[in-house]
C-alpha positions in Angstrom: -104.0 -42.3 -74.4 -107.6 -43.0 -73.3 -110.2 -40.6 -74.8 -111.6 -39.9 -71.3 -108.2 -39.0 -69.9 -107.4 -36.7 -72.8 -110.8 -34.9 -72.6 -110.2 -34.4 -68.9 -106.7 -33.0 -69.5 -107.8 -30.5 -72.2 -111.2 -29.8 -70.5 -113.1 -30.4 -73.8 -115.1 -33.0 -75.7 -113.0 -34.4 -78.6 -115.5 -36.3 -80.7 -115.4 -34.9 -84.2 -112.7 -32.4 -83.3 -109.6 -32.0 -85.6 -106.2 -32.8 -84.3 -103.4 -30.9 -85.9 -99.6 -30.4 -85.5 -99.1 -34.2 -85.4 -95.6 -35.6 -85.3 -93.4 -38.4 -84.0 -89.9 -38.6 -82.6 -87.4 -41.4 -82.0 -84.7 -40.9 -79.4 -82.0 -42.9 -77.8 -81.2 -42.7 -74.1 -77.6 -42.1 -73.4 -76.0 -41.2 -70.1 -79.2 -39.8 -68.6 -80.2 -37.7 -71.6 -82.0 -38.3 -74.8 -80.5 -37.9 -78.3 -82.9 -37.3 -81.1 -82.4 -39.5 -84.1 -85.5 -39.0 -86.3 -88.4 -36.6 -86.7 -91.7 -37.4 -88.5 -93.9 -34.3 -88.8 -97.2 -34.3 -90.7 -97.4 -31.9 -93.7 -98.5 -28.4 -92.8 -102.3 -28.2 -92.6 -102.8 -31.9 -92.2 -105.5 -32.9 -89.6 -107.1 -36.0 -88.1 -110.7 -35.8 -87.1 -111.1 -37.5 -83.7 -113.2 -40.6 -83.9 -112.5 -41.4 -87.6 -110.1 -44.0 -88.9 -107.6 -43.7 -91.8 -107.4 -46.5 -94.4 -104.4 -48.7 -94.0 -101.4 -47.0 -95.4 -103.2 -43.8 -96.2 -101.9 -40.4 -95.0 -104.1 -37.9 -93.2 -106.1 -35.7 -95.6 -104.8 -32.1 -95.7 -107.3 -29.5 -94.6 -108.7 -27.4 -97.5 -107.0 -24.1 -98.1 -107.5 -21.2 -100.5 -104.2 -21.9 -102.2 -105.0 -25.6 -102.7 -108.4 -24.8 -104.4 -106.7 -22.2 -106.6 -104.1 -24.7 -107.7 -106.9 -27.1 -108.7 -108.5 -24.6 -111.0 -108.0 -25.5 -114.7 -107.7 -21.9 -115.7 -105.0 -21.3 -113.2 -102.9 -24.4 -114.2 -100.1 -23.5 -116.6 -99.7 -27.2 -117.5 -103.2 -27.3 -119.0 -102.3 -24.8 -121.7 -101.3 -26.4 -125.0 -99.1 -23.5 -125.9 -97.3 -23.7 -122.6 -96.7 -27.5 -123.0 -95.4 -27.0 -126.6 -93.0 -24.3 -125.6 -89.4 -25.7 -125.2 -87.8 -25.1 -121.9 -84.4 -23.5 -121.5 -83.0 -26.8 -120.2 -84.1 -28.5 -123.4 -82.3 -26.1 -125.6 -79.6 -27.8 -127.7 -77.4 -24.7 -127.6 -77.7 -24.4 -123.8 -76.8 -28.0 -123.2 -74.0 -28.0 -125.7 -72.2 -24.9 -124.3 -69.5 -25.9 -121.9 -70.0 -24.4 -118.4 -66.9 -23.1 -116.6 -66.4 -24.3 -113.1 -67.4 -21.6 -110.5 -64.6 -19.8 -108.9 -63.6 -21.1 -105.4 -65.3 -19.4 -102.6 -63.4 -16.6 -101.0 -63.0 -16.1 -97.3 -65.5 -13.6 -95.8 -63.1 -12.5 -93.1 -59.4 -11.6 -92.8 -57.1 -14.7 -92.7 -53.9 -14.9 -90.7 -50.7 -15.0 -92.8 -49.3 -18.5 -93.3 -47.4 -19.6 -90.2 -48.6 -16.6 -88.1 -50.8 -17.2 -85.1 -51.2 -16.4 -81.4 -50.6 -20.0 -80.5 -51.1 -23.4 -82.1 -53.1 -26.4 -80.8 -52.3 -30.1 -81.5 -54.3 -31.5 -84.4 -56.3 -34.7 -84.3 -57.2 -34.2 -80.6 -60.9 -33.4 -80.7 -63.0 -35.9 -78.8 -66.6 -35.3 -77.8 -66.3 -38.1 -75.2 -69.8 -39.3 -76.0 -71.5 -41.2 -78.8 -70.9 -44.5 -80.5 -67.7 -46.3 -79.6 -64.9 -45.5 -82.0 -66.4 -42.3 -83.2 -62.9 -40.8 -82.9 -61.7 -37.3 -83.9 -64.0 -34.8 -85.5 -62.0 -32.5 -87.8 -65.1 -30.1 -87.8 -64.4 -29.5 -84.1 -60.6 -29.9 -84.1 -59.0 -26.5 -83.1 -55.6 -25.8 -84.7 -54.8 -22.2 -83.6 -56.0 -19.1 -81.8 -55.1 -15.6 -83.1 -56.3 -12.2 -81.8 -57.2 -9.2 -84.0 -58.3 -5.7 -83.2 -60.1 -2.9 -85.1 -61.2 0.5 -84.0 -64.6 -1.0 -83.2 -64.1 -4.7 -82.3 -61.9 -7.3 -80.7 -61.8 -10.6 -82.5 -60.6 -14.2 -81.8 -59.8 -16.2 -84.9 -60.1 -20.0 -84.1 -58.5 -22.1 -86.8 -60.4 -25.4 -87.4 -59.0 -28.5 -89.1 -62.0 -28.9 -91.5 -64.8 -26.5 -90.7 -68.2 -27.4 -92.3 -71.6 -25.8 -91.9 -73.4 -29.1 -91.3 -73.8 -31.2 -88.2 -70.9 -32.6 -86.3 -69.2 -35.6 -87.9 -70.0 -37.6 -84.7 -73.4 -39.2 -85.6 -75.2 -38.5 -82.3 -74.7 -34.7 -82.6 -76.6 -32.3 -84.7 -74.3 -29.2 -84.5 -71.3 -27.5 -83.0 -70.5 -24.5 -80.8 -67.3 -22.5 -80.4 -65.9 -20.2 -77.7 -63.2 -17.6 -77.5 -62.1 -16.9 -73.9 -59.9 -14.1 -72.5 -59.3 -12.3 -69.2 -59.1 -8.6 -68.4 -57.5 -8.5 -65.0 -59.5 -10.8 -62.9 -62.6 -10.7 -65.1 -63.1 -13.7 -67.5 -65.0 -13.0 -70.8 -66.3 -15.8 -73.0 -67.7 -15.2 -76.5 -69.8 -18.1 -77.9 -71.8 -19.0 -81.0 -73.3 -22.0 -82.8 -73.5 -20.4 -86.3 -72.8 -17.2 -88.2 -74.7 -14.3 -86.7 -75.2 -12.9 -83.2 -73.5 -14.8 -80.4 -73.6 -14.8 -76.6 -71.2 -13.2 -74.2 -70.6 -14.0 -70.6 -68.6 -12.2 -67.9 -67.4 -14.4 -65.0 -69.7 -17.2 -66.0 -72.9 -15.1 -66.2 -74.6 -14.1 -69.5 -74.0 -10.4 -70.1 -76.7 -8.7 -72.2 -74.4 -5.6 -72.6 -71.9 -7.5 -74.8 -72.5 -7.2 -78.5 -71.1 -10.5 -80.0 -71.0 -11.5 -83.6 -69.7 -14.7 -85.2 -68.6 -15.8 -88.6 -68.2 -19.5 -89.5 -66.1 -19.2 -92.6 -65.7 -22.5 -94.4 -63.3 -21.3 -97.2 -60.7 -20.3 -94.6 -61.8 -23.0 -92.1 -61.9 -20.6 -89.2 -64.5 -19.4 -86.7 -64.2 -15.7 -85.9 -65.8 -14.5 -82.7 -65.9 -10.7 -82.1 -67.2 -8.3 -79.5 -67.9 -4.6 -79.8 -65.2 -2.7 -77.9 -67.7 -0.1 -76.5 -69.9 -2.8 -75.2 -66.9 -4.7 -73.7 -65.7 -1.5 -71.9 -69.2 -1.0 -70.6 -69.6 -4.6 -69.4 -66.2 -4.6 -67.6 -66.3 -1.0 -66.4 -62.7 -0.4 -67.5 -61.0 1.3 -70.5 -59.4 -0.9 -73.1 -57.3 1.2 -75.4 -54.8 -0.3 -77.9 -51.9 -1.7 -75.8 -54.3 -3.2 -73.2 -53.5 -6.8 -72.4 -55.9 -9.8 -72.7 -54.5 -12.8 -70.8 -55.6 -16.4 -70.7 -56.8 -16.5 -74.3 -58.2 -19.9 -75.3 -60.6 -21.5 -77.7 -63.1 -24.3 -77.1 -65.3 -26.4 -79.4 -68.4 -28.4 -78.4 -70.5 -31.1 -80.1 -74.2 -30.1 -79.7 -77.3 -32.3 -79.6 -80.9 -31.3 -79.0 -80.6 -32.4 -75.4 -77.1 -31.6 -74.4 -73.6 -30.8 -75.6 -70.1 -32.2 -75.0 -66.7 -30.4 -75.0 -64.7 -31.6 -78.0 -61.4 -29.6 -78.0 -59.6 -27.0 -75.9 -56.9 -24.8 -77.4 -54.8 -23.4 -74.6 -51.0 -23.1 -74.5 -49.0 -24.7 -71.7 -47.0 -21.5 -71.4 -49.3 -18.7 -70.2 -47.2 -16.1 -71.8 -48.3 -17.4 -75.2 -51.9 -16.9 -74.2 -51.4 -13.1 -74.0 -52.9 -10.8 -76.7 -52.2 -7.1 -76.8 -55.0 -5.0 -78.3 -53.9 -3.4 -81.5 -51.5 -6.2 -82.4 -52.5 -7.2 -86.0 -49.2 -8.4 -87.2 -50.7 -11.7 -88.5 -53.3 -9.9 -90.6 -51.2 -7.2 -92.3 -51.6 -7.3 -96.1 -48.6 -7.7 -98.3 -47.8 -4.2 -99.6 -45.4 -3.8 -102.5 -44.3 -0.3 -103.5 -42.4 0.9 -106.5 -41.3 4.6 -106.2 -38.6 6.8 -107.7 -35.4 7.1 -105.7 -35.2 10.8 -106.5 -37.8 13.5 -107.2 -37.6 17.2 -107.5 -39.5 19.4 -105.1 -42.8 20.7 -106.5 -43.0 17.7 -108.8 -45.4 14.8 -108.5 -44.0 11.4 -107.7 -45.7 8.4 -109.3 -45.8 5.6 -106.8 -47.0 2.1 -108.0 -48.8 -0.1 -105.4 -49.4 -3.9 -105.5 -51.5 -5.2 -102.6 -52.5 -8.7 -101.5 -54.1 -10.1 -98.4 -52.3 -11.7 -95.6 -53.0 -15.1 -97.1 -51.9 -14.1 -100.6 -55.1 -13.2 -102.4 -55.5 -10.1 -104.5 -56.7 -7.2 -102.4 -59.0 -5.3 -104.6 -61.1 -2.2 -103.6 -58.7 -1.2 -100.8 -57.8 2.4 -100.0 -54.1 3.3 -100.3 -52.5 6.6 -99.4 -49.0 8.0 -99.8 -47.1 11.0 -98.5 -43.6 12.3 -98.9 -42.2 14.1 -95.9 -44.7 16.7 -94.7 -46.4 17.0 -98.1 -50.0 16.5 -98.9 -51.4 12.9 -98.9 -52.5 11.2 -102.1 -55.2 8.6 -102.2 -56.1 5.8 -104.6 -58.1 2.5 -104.7 -56.7 -0.8 -105.8 -58.3 -2.3 -108.9 -59.4 -5.8 -109.6 -55.7 -6.9 -109.8 -54.8 -5.3 -106.5 -52.9 -2.5 -108.2 -53.0 1.3 -107.8 -51.0 4.3 -108.7 -50.5 7.2 -106.3 -49.7 10.7 -107.6 -47.9 12.1 -104.6 -47.1 15.8 -104.5 -43.7 16.9 -103.3 -43.4 20.1 -101.4 -40.6 19.6 -98.9 -37.2 21.2 -99.4 -34.3 19.2 -100.9 -33.0 16.4 -98.8 -33.8 12.8 -97.7 -37.5 12.5 -97.0 -39.7 9.6 -95.8 -42.2 8.0 -98.2 -45.1 6.6 -96.1 -47.5 4.3 -97.9 -50.5 2.9 -96.0 -53.4 0.7 -96.9 -56.8 0.1 -95.2 -60.0 -1.8 -95.9 -61.3 -5.3 -95.5 -57.9 -6.8 -96.2 -56.5 -5.1 -93.0 -54.2 -2.2 -92.4 -50.7 -2.2 -93.9 -47.9 0.3 -93.8 -44.5 0.6 -95.6 -41.9 3.3 -95.1 -39.0 4.1 -97.4 -36.7 7.0 -98.2 -36.9 9.3 -101.2 -34.3 11.9 -102.0 -35.9 15.2 -102.8 -33.9 17.4 -105.2 -34.0 21.1 -105.9 -36.3 22.0 -108.7 -34.4 23.1 -111.8 -35.5 26.3 -113.5 -35.3 27.8 -116.9 -35.2 31.5 -117.9 -36.2 32.7 -121.4 -35.6 36.4 -122.4 -37.3 38.4 -125.2 -36.5 41.9 -126.3 -39.1 44.0 -128.1 -40.0 47.7 -128.5 -37.5 48.9 -125.9 -38.5 46.3 -123.3 -37.0 43.1 -122.1 -39.3 40.3 -120.8 -38.1 37.4 -118.8 -40.2 34.2 -118.5 -39.3 31.9 -115.6 -40.5 28.2 -115.6 -39.3 25.0 -114.0 -37.8 22.2 -116.0 -41.3 20.7 -116.6 -42.4 24.0 -118.2 -44.7 25.1 -115.3 -44.8 28.9 -114.9 -43.2 30.2 -111.6 -45.2 33.1 -110.4 -44.4 35.5 -107.6 -40.6 35.1 -108.1 -38.2 38.1 -108.2 -36.1 38.7 -111.3 -33.3 41.2 -111.4 -32.6 43.1 -114.6 -29.0 44.5 -114.7 -28.0 47.0 -117.4 -26.0 50.3 -117.7 -24.6 50.0 -114.2 -27.9 49.7 -112.5 -30.4 47.0 -111.5 -34.2 46.9 -111.7 -36.2 44.1 -109.9 -39.6 42.8 -111.1 -41.9 40.1 -109.9 -43.2 37.4 -112.2 -47.0 37.2 -112.9 -49.2 34.1 -113.2 -47.5 33.2 -116.5 -44.0 33.5 -115.0 -43.3 36.7 -116.8 -41.7 40.0 -115.7 -40.6 42.9 -117.9 -38.7 46.2 -117.7 -38.0 49.0 -120.2 -34.4 49.5 -121.3 -32.7 51.7 -124.0 -32.3 50.0 -127.4 -28.9 48.3 -127.9 -28.3 47.8 -124.2 -27.0 44.5 -123.0 -29.3 43.2 -120.2 -28.4 40.4 -117.7 -31.4 38.9 -116.0 -30.9 36.7 -112.9 -33.0 34.7 -110.6 -31.6 33.9 -107.1 -33.7 30.8 -106.6 -35.4 29.6 -103.4 -33.2 27.8 -101.0 -33.9 24.0 -101.0 -36.7 24.4 -103.6 -35.9 26.3 -106.8 -32.4 26.5 -108.4 -30.9 29.9 -109.4 -30.6 30.8 -113.1 -29.4 33.7 -115.2 -29.5 34.8 -118.9 -28.4 37.7 -121.1 -29.9 39.5 -124.0 -29.3 42.7 -126.1 -32.3 45.0 -126.2 
């Protein structure tokens, strides 16, 4: 550019003035838009003084900065210190280099993964084609959608897009620098699209227009090779002006992938079933994400006892589910709670309070691994009781306990002797006493509690 033209454009004289922010680009024109291939940016702080010339092959001289002058100070330079240079580094330590390093554990998925073979619908593999770029670029597994599966929580609605080989880098097609994914669904006549180019906040549209009300989040999860696009349910209800409880229907679900360049983008793959019935997702249907819940429980347990229930929990894709909350309840009794350990195991101490009979054992799990539930039947038996009698000083004392030795308080014992009966109530230690003449035969009986405590009787001579 001529100096005079440039000075006229910026309305300033340029002689002796510094030029900063210098850079160069190379682009290739393709189908009416430019595709960037290379960027050459000057180092931060580099300037060129207008009117001066660089030596051949020399780079522009960086502008002075406080940090640069400080680094040049001998007193501030660690390398100038003899003691520092003599100190062996950790990398030079023989023991450090000799110790074998264990390979790092494989990365774990950051989001729930559908169970093997479970999905909303599948899409043909090897069919992604960005339709632009060098001839023979072919399929890009980083954009190849393989399945679409819906998931719901109390707060969000998610679309899980399975990808053949998801990576965080640019598209495998050389002219593109990134990728974008969409999850589409319809509520009645309204069409909602959730979109994102990377993990983090995404964009939501309603009927083709960006809707700022929608709160969209995305996770590009390489370990599970899936892109998860989710929208906050409250924001979705507000944007559509209709309620969306569990059981509401989303129709026309689909997934799309795009190859992205600095100047444009091109659709690479569309995952949409031919049968529209397969494209329906019912809110609350998380069948593909339920964890595998294994329960070991006693087949019989006495009422008022505590049933020990062992839990083994794994995620829908077979990984150990640690740190998950598990609960258990027998019949209408109180709920017991525990947390799975590092091996996905937990033990529930479930109190039994229902009367004798067949009762349902309900075990549930919740947490990042998803919600699981298992129901089985436990037979509740009447609690067996024991009655011990002791005679001393003209009194007979009866002690009532269950077969585990727990005192039964507030229970009515009947003392029969000499043709008459005297009733007494057990105290907190399960004891009740009456005075009787010495040498009298006393029969003590407990009628039990129907469905809960078994009857028992005993005899003693005072």
